[in-house]
N, C-alpha and C positions, 0 to 999 in steps of 0.2 A: 528321781531315778527309782527310789524305793516303791513309789506308787505304781509304776508300770510293771515292776517285778511281781508285786502282789496280784495285779490284774492278770498277767500272763499265767500265773499259777492257777488262778480260779478258772480261767478260760480253758486251760489245758485239762483240768479236772472235768469240766463240763463236757468237753468233746470226747474224753475217754469213756464216760459212762453213757453218753447220749445214744450210741448205736444200740444199746441193750434196752433202751426205753421206747424206741419208736420215734417216728418223725414228730409227733405232737409233743412228746416229752422233751425232745432236744431243745426246743425253744424255751421250755420252762427252766432248764438247767443253765442255758447260756445267758438268759436275761438277768438272773441275779448277779452274775459276775459283772455285768455292765452297770447294774444299779449300784454295786459296791464301789466301782470306779467313779461313777458320777457323784456318789455321796462323799467320797474322799476328796474329790476335786472341788466340791462345793464349799468345803471349809478352808480351802487355800485361797486367800485373797490375792487379787492382782497387786503386784508390787510396783511402786513408782520407779524402783531401780531397774526393773526389768522392762526396758523400753525397746520393743522391736523396731527394726528399721522401717517397717510398714506402717507404723503409727501415723495417723493423719492429724495434723494440727488443726485446731478449730477455735472458734471464739471462746474467750475466757480462760484459755490455757495460759499459764505463766511460764515463759521460756527462760531458762538459765543460759545465757550466752557468754562464752569466754573467748576473748581474743588474746592470744599469747603476747606478753610484753606490752599490752595496751590496757592498763587498769581503768582508764577513763571510758573505755568501750565495754568493759566487762560488767555484767549486772543482770538484773531480772527485768523482763519485759512482758507486759500483759497484751495478749492478742485481743483486739477490739472486735465488736460485733461484725464489722465488715471484713474481718479476716486479716487485718493489717496491724502492725505495731510501729512505733516511732523509734528510730535508731539514730544515735549521734552520727553526724556527717552525711548520712544517707537520707534522712527524712522517713517517709512512709515506706515500709517494706511489707510485701505480701507474704503471708504465712499460711492462712486458712486454705485447707484443701491440699497442702503439700506435706511430704514426709519430712522428718527431721533432717535427713541427708540433703534433701532438696533446699531446705532453708539455709543450711550451712553453705551449700554451693552458691546460692543467691547472694549471701552476705560476702563470701570470699571473692566472688567475681566483681561485685560492685566496689568493694574496698580496694581491690587491686587496680581499679581504673582511676588513678590519680591521687589516692589517699595513702595507701600502704604498699610496701613491697613484699610480695609473697606472704600475705596474711594467713595465719593459722587460726581457724575458727572452729569452735565446738559448740553444739546446740543440744540441750536436753530439756526435758519438761520438769520444771520445779514443782508445779501444781497442776494436776489434771483437771480439766473441766468435767462436769457431769454429762455423760453421754447416754443415749438410749438406743436400743434395738428391739426388734420384735421376734418372739418365738411363737410360732403358730402350728396348727395341725394336731397330729397325734402325740401330744405331750400332756403331762398331767396338770400342769398349771400354765396354760397359754396366756400370752399377754405381753406387756411392755417390760423390758428389763433396763434398769438404770445401772450404769457402771462407770468406773473411773479407770484410767490407765488402759490396759489391754484386756481382751477377752477372746477366747477361742471357742470353737464349735462345741467341744466337750463341756467346757465351763458353762456355756449358755444352756445346753441341755440339762446340766446338773441344776442350774438355778431354776429351770422350769419343771423340776421334779422327775426328770428322765422321760423316756418314751413310753407309750402305753402298749398293751398287748396287741393292739390293732395297728401298730406302726408298720409301714411298708418297708421296702428294701433300701431306701435311700433317704438322704437329707438334701434339701435344696436350699442353697444360700442365694438370696436375691439382693443384689447390690444396687444402690441408687445410681443413676447415670452419672458419668464423670462431670457433666456440665450442671449437675444439680447444685443449687446454692448452698454454701456452707452454713448459712444462718437462716433464720426465719422459721415459720411453722412447718413441722414435719408432715410429710405426706402420709396418708393412711397406708397400712401394709397391704400388699396384694393378697387376694384370696386365691383359692385353688384354681378357679376358672381363669383368673388373670395370669397365673403362673403357667397354666397350660397354653394359653394364647401366646405368651412370651416364648415358650419352648417351641411351639409350632413355627414361630417366626425366626427361630435361630438366634434369639437375643443373647448377646455376649455377656450380659450382666447376670446370667444364671450360672451357678456352679453346682454340679451334681456330685454328691459324695456317697460312696457305698457304705450303708449303715453297718453291715456285718463286718466289713474291714475296719471301720472306725471302732466297733465294739472289740475287735481283736487287737487293738492297740496300734493301728497304722498311723504313725505320727505325721506322715506327709499329708494325711487327710484332715488332721486337726488344725485347720487353717485359722489365722487370726481374723477377727471380725472388726468391722468399722461401724462407726455411728450411722444409724439409719438403715443398717442391713436388716433383712428379714430371714430368719431361719425357719424353714417350713418342712415339717415331717408329714409326707402324704399318708393317707390311709392305705392299708394293705388291700390288695385285690382279693376278692372272695368268690366262692361258689356256694350253691345251695344243694344239699343232699336230702332227698326225701324218699318215701316208699318203704320197702322192707329192709330198713336198717335199724340198728340198735338205738341210735340217738340222732335223729335228723336235725337239720338246722343250717345255719350259715357258718362257713369255715374259711379261715385265712389260707390262701395258697401261695406257693412260691413258684418261680419260673421252672418249667419242665415237669411240674407235678402231673401224675397220671390218675386215671380213674381209680385204680387200686389204692393209691395213697389217699385220695379224697375219701373213699369209703372207709379206710382205716380211721380217719379222723372222726367219722360218724359212728365208730364202734363196730364196724363190719356188717355183713349181711346176715339177716335173721334166718332161721330154719325155713321160713315160708318164702323167702326170697330166692331169686335165681341170678347167678352171675352171668348167665347167658341171655338174660332178658333185661339188659340195662339200656336205658334211653337217655340221651342228652338233649335238653331243650336249649337251643342256642339262637341268639339273634344274628342273622346274616344279612347285612345291608339293610338293617332296620326291620327285617321280617323274621318272626319267630318260626324256627325250623326244628323239627324232631329228627334226631339222628340216632341210629343204632350204634352202640358202643361196646367195646371190649375192655377188659381190665387194663390193657396196655396203652389204650388211647390217651393222648394228652388232654388236659382240660384247659379251657379258656376262662379268663375272668368273666364273671356274670353268668356262667353256665348253671343250669339246674340239672342235677343228675337224679334220675328216677330209677329205683330198683323195683321191678315188677314181680308179681307172685309167680311161683312155679306153676306149671300146668297140672302137675299131680304130685 
C-alpha cells in the first residue's frame, strides 16, 4: 500500500509542474515517477504465500493438498512433466494448465464419486517451478525473464529495466493459445510484425494495456502474467521536422498532436522561417504527397514537416 501512495505523490507532482514546462518536458517529469515505481517493485520478490487464483499449475510444481479429516490423503504431490500427479484412491490427476481452484474442484468431484461424502479439499503451491516469459520492444533490457510464483506487468517491466524514452502509448501482452502444451520447448516470442498480424486478425490472445494509465497506478491494468507470455512495448510513433526550425530531427508524437506542437518539439520556427509556408510530406496510399499545412492541422505518424523560408 505504501508503494502506490509514494507513486501517486510523485505522479501528482509531475502533473502539477508539467503544464509550465511544455509538452516535451511533461514526459521528462512523468517518466521518473514511473521509474521510481518500477525500481521499488523490482526489489519486492514474489511471495509463495501470495498465490493468485489465476496461477496456472505446471510441471515440477509441488502441490500441498489437504483433505479435511483425511490424513492419509493430505500431503505434497509433485506435478510430472506431462502435467499430472498421482493421488491416493484416484490414480493420475491432471493439474498442468489448470488454476489451483480448478484442481481443487477436480479432486473434490472425483472423491465425492464413491469415496468420500462432501469432501473438503484445499490446494496450494508448496514449491513453485521456475517459469519464464519474454519482455520485448522498447524496454532497457529486453529478453527472457525467469521467475517463480506470480508476476505482474509492472514487475516484469521493472525486471526489464523500465521502458525507454521511445516507448509508445501501450503495452501488449501476448498469451500462448489455450491449447498450447504445458511442457516441452518454448516457442520463440512473437516480433512486432507477428503481433500486428495477430491484431489485424482480431486474435483474442492479445491484451492491450494503456501505458499512461499503468504509470498512473491503475491497478486493474497491472494484470498477472503466465508462463510463456510475451510483454511487448511498441515503439512510439514519430514525425520528422526539418527546414527553418531551431533543432530539426525525429520526434515522438502522441495522438491528436498538431503541427504547432510538433514544431515546439523542434525548438520553434527560426527568424528566417514562415509559419505560413509549412508543408507536410505524407504517404497517401503508398504515394508521397505534399500538403500545405497550418499550425492547427493534425500530424500523422511518419509525416515530414517542412518549414520553408520567408519570401522577404
